[in-house]
Kinemage of the C-alpha trace (Angstrom):
@kinemage 1
@onewidth
@group {chain A} dominant
@subgroup {mainchain}
@vectorlist {calphas} color= white
{ca met a 1} P -25.760 -4.492 22.701
{ca ser a 2} L -27.829 -7.979 22.674
{ca pro a 3} L -27.302 -10.339 25.863
{ca thr a 4} L -25.351 -13.675 24.843
{ca his a 5} L -27.613 -16.547 24.549
{ca pro a 6} L -26.407 -19.563 26.364
{ca ala a 7} L -26.171 -21.710 22.770
{ca glu a 8} L -23.950 -18.979 21.622
{ca his a 9} L -21.827 -19.007 24.697
{ca ser a 10} L -21.218 -22.460 24.690
{ca ala a 11} L -20.193 -22.456 21.096
{ca arg a 12} L -17.142 -20.515 22.010
{ca pro a 13} L -13.963 -22.456 22.351
{ca ser a 14} L -12.828 -22.833 26.067
{ca ala a 15} L -9.573 -21.605 27.251
{ca glu a 16} L -8.786 -25.571 27.719
{ca gln a 17} L -9.043 -26.234 24.164
{ca ile a 18} L -7.425 -23.126 22.807
{ca asp a 19} L -4.576 -24.218 24.963
{ca ala a 20} L -4.640 -27.839 23.768
{ca val a 21} L -4.324 -26.505 20.385
{ca leu a 22} L -1.433 -24.155 21.097
{ca val a 23} L 0.626 -27.035 22.523
{ca ala a 24} L -0.271 -29.453 19.708
{ca cys a 25} L 0.888 -26.359 17.276
{ca arg a 26} L 4.060 -26.093 19.122
{ca ala a 27} L 4.722 -29.855 18.353
{ca leu a 28} L 3.860 -29.830 15.049
{ca val a 29} L 5.664 -26.552 14.453
{ca ala a 30} L 8.801 -28.401 16.042
{ca val a 31} L 8.323 -31.441 13.589
{ca ala a 32} L 8.357 -29.234 10.565
{ca ala a 33} L 11.548 -27.258 11.731
{ca gln a 34} L 13.168 -30.641 12.402
{ca ser a 35} L 12.333 -31.674 8.503
{ca val a 36} L 13.284 -28.230 7.419
{ca ala a 37} L 16.668 -28.581 9.057
{ca ser a 38} L 17.322 -32.021 7.581
{ca val a 39} L 17.770 -30.470 4.233
{ca glu a 40} L 19.156 -27.033 5.195
{ca asp a 41} L 22.675 -27.739 4.409
{ca arg a 42} L 21.622 -27.918 0.765
{ca val a 43} L 19.133 -25.281 0.224
{ca thr a 44} L 17.749 -22.273 2.133
{ca leu a 45} L 14.288 -21.998 3.317
{ca pro a 46} L 12.974 -19.764 0.385
{ca gln a 47} L 14.773 -22.123 -2.140
{ca leu a 48} L 13.018 -25.152 -0.155
{ca arg a 49} L 9.651 -23.194 -0.615
{ca val a 50} L 10.212 -23.143 -4.598
{ca leu a 51} L 10.838 -26.637 -4.651
{ca val a 52} L 7.934 -27.553 -2.716
{ca met a 53} L 5.615 -25.212 -4.813
{ca ile a 54} L 6.928 -27.074 -7.942
{ca ala a 55} L 6.524 -30.499 -6.141
{ca ser a 56} L 3.105 -29.523 -5.187
{ca arg a 57} L 1.760 -27.891 -8.147
{ca gly a 58} L 4.050 -29.285 -11.122
{ca pro a 59} L 6.074 -27.613 -13.344
{ca gln a 60} L 5.950 -23.692 -13.212
{ca asn a 61} L 7.256 -20.501 -15.033
{ca leu a 62} L 9.038 -17.778 -13.335
{ca ala a 63} L 6.188 -15.451 -12.698
{ca ser a 64} L 4.290 -17.972 -10.857
{ca val a 65} L 7.057 -18.961 -8.498
{ca ala a 66} L 7.651 -15.221 -7.870
{ca ala a 67} L 3.942 -14.530 -7.411
{ca gly a 68} L 3.899 -17.599 -4.711
{ca leu a 69} L 6.749 -16.509 -2.855
{ca gly a 70} L 5.355 -13.054 -2.722
{ca val a 71} L 8.672 -11.532 -4.291
{ca his a 72} L 9.332 -9.400 -7.230
{ca ala a 73} L 10.016 -11.325 -10.603
{ca ser a 74} L 14.193 -10.401 -10.315
{ca asn a 75} L 14.260 -12.324 -7.237
{ca gly a 76} L 12.313 -15.187 -8.080
{ca thr a 77} L 14.564 -15.415 -11.021
{ca arg a 78} L 17.834 -15.257 -8.998
{ca met a 79} L 16.550 -17.854 -6.768
{ca cys a 80} L 15.525 -20.261 -9.280
{ca asp a 81} L 18.785 -19.711 -11.414
{ca lys a 82} L 20.565 -20.978 -7.877
{ca leu a 83} L 18.508 -24.001 -7.731
{ca val a 84} L 19.357 -24.747 -11.565
{ca asn a 85} L 22.829 -24.224 -10.867
{ca ala a 86} L 22.560 -26.797 -7.685
{ca gly a 87} L 21.058 -29.400 -10.051
{ca leu a 88} L 17.599 -29.415 -8.215
{ca leu a 89} L 15.615 -27.466 -10.971
{ca his a 90} L 15.349 -27.838 -14.561
{ca arg a 91} L 14.536 -24.831 -16.604
{ca ser a 92} L 13.461 -25.185 -20.323
{ca asp a 93} L 11.291 -23.326 -22.870
{ca asp a 94} L 7.885 -23.977 -22.981
{ca pro a 95} L 6.644 -25.820 -25.997
{ca thr a 96} L 3.406 -23.685 -26.026
{ca asp a 97} L 4.894 -20.084 -25.321
{ca arg a 98} L 8.493 -19.727 -26.262
{ca arg a 99} L 8.420 -16.262 -24.158
{ca asn a 100} L 7.819 -18.354 -21.183
{ca leu a 101} L 10.421 -20.708 -19.407
{ca val a 102} L 9.260 -23.915 -17.684
{ca leu a 103} L 10.733 -25.048 -14.167
{ca gln a 104} L 10.548 -28.728 -12.993
{ca leu a 105} L 12.214 -30.738 -10.189
{ca thr a 106} L 15.421 -32.723 -11.246
{ca pro a 107} L 15.686 -35.990 -9.687
{ca ser a 108} L 17.658 -34.485 -7.350
{ca gly a 109} L 15.209 -31.868 -6.206
{ca gln a 110} L 12.348 -34.243 -6.073
{ca gln a 111} L 14.698 -36.401 -3.704
{ca leu a 112} L 15.338 -33.361 -1.633
{ca val a 113} L 11.392 -32.698 -1.342
{ca asp a 114} L 10.671 -36.339 -0.652
{ca ser a 115} L 13.639 -36.635 2.062
{ca met a 116} L 12.262 -33.702 3.825
{ca thr a 117} L 8.538 -34.937 3.542
{ca glu a 118} L 9.745 -38.349 4.936
{ca his a 119} L 11.493 -37.087 7.700
{ca arg a 120} L 7.969 -35.172 8.721
{ca arg a 121} L 6.041 -38.217 8.069
{ca thr a 122} L 8.491 -40.591 10.319
{ca ala a 123} L 8.469 -37.703 12.979
{ca ile a 124} L 4.641 -37.603 13.141
{ca ala a 125} L 4.317 -41.273 13.102
{ca lys a 126} L 6.699 -41.593 15.994
{ca val a 127} L 4.498 -39.306 18.071
{ca leu a 128} L 1.130 -41.002 16.773
{ca ala a 129} L 2.408 -44.378 17.906
{ca lys a 130} L 2.912 -43.146 21.408
{ca met a 131} L -0.967 -42.326 21.549
{ca pro a 132} L -3.547 -44.896 22.385
{ca ala a 133} L -5.215 -46.238 19.187
{ca gln a 134} L -8.664 -44.975 19.905
{ca leu a 135} L -7.146 -41.428 20.434
{ca arg a 136} L -5.445 -41.412 17.031
{ca ser a 137} L -8.810 -42.513 15.470
{ca asp a 138} L -10.778 -39.592 17.123
{ca leu a 139} L -7.998 -37.400 16.274
{ca val a 140} L -8.444 -37.799 12.150
{ca pro a 141} L -11.887 -36.065 12.028
{ca ala a 142} L -10.953 -33.315 14.744
{ca leu a 143} L -7.860 -32.349 12.702
{ca leu a 144} L -9.504 -32.416 9.624
{ca ala a 145} L -12.391 -30.067 10.838
{ca phe a 146} L -9.914 -28.051 12.383
{ca ala a 147} L -7.907 -27.550 9.068
{ca asn a 148} L -11.220 -26.844 7.143
{ca ser a 149} L -11.906 -24.090 9.606
{ca ala a 150} L -8.860 -22.362 9.428
{ca gln a 151} L -9.712 -18.870 7.781
{ca gly a 152} L -6.082 -17.560 7.357
{ca ile a 153} L -4.779 -19.685 4.671
{ca pro a 154} L -7.321 -21.745 2.267
{ca pro a 155} L -6.120 -25.528 1.868
{ca ser a 156} L -5.608 -24.998 -1.766
{ca glu a 157} L -3.055 -22.494 -1.230
{ca ala a 158} L -1.256 -24.030 1.925
{ca trp a 159} L 1.431 -25.352 -0.509
{ca ala a 160} L 2.991 -22.002 -1.033
{ca leu a 161} L 4.191 -21.867 2.786
{ca gly a 162} L 6.288 -25.026 1.942
{ca trp a 163} L 4.235 -27.381 4.324
{ca thr a 164} L 2.811 -29.797 2.085
{ca thr a 165} L 3.226 -31.866 -1.362
{ca glu a 166} L -0.345 -33.402 -0.840
{ca gln a 167} L -2.068 -31.248 -3.384
{ca his a 168} L 0.178 -32.468 -6.518
{ca arg a 169} L 0.123 -36.008 -4.958
{ca his a 170} L -3.409 -36.169 -4.976
{ca asn a 171} L -4.147 -34.005 -8.426
{ca his a 172} L -1.471 -35.455 -10.270
{ca ser a 173} L -0.848 -38.932 -9.192
{ca ser a 174} L 2.628 -38.137 -8.195
{ca thr a 175} L 5.065 -40.399 -6.500
{ca ser a 176} L 6.115 -37.644 -4.153
{ca val a 177} L 5.840 -38.305 -0.031
């Protein structure tokens, strides 16, 4: 085993840095949980994930919804059936492949996702407003670097967790959020 070089050692995160990120994660998880709770009287968490997935990616077929959730196609179908019956999803034949069904948000489904996202944005804005302006400015590159360095889930797939609708907004000029 080779000795640790001082430069390598200094590149490791300190316990203080790790603890700061853990505390920030707790705050962000609380914000996310409160935003999900704001719509829990209308949908379950897996159903919300379906709605956010479609809001993020645009119209989907049943197979892609099931794959995104990591469930069997029949479970995905039952979940989507409930969302269709609740008036949150619209199901139609795919004009390019009649064997496929296309799922898209209804205006009520879009409103539910927008409501949850706005709840989250408002809560984050309140937290940020309590911070000194200079620290808020410094936070942007640090958080973006942290997100880009995350290895567990590529940013292109974060939508599947139900935490973002940013991909759809940026790639498809949607009015969500």
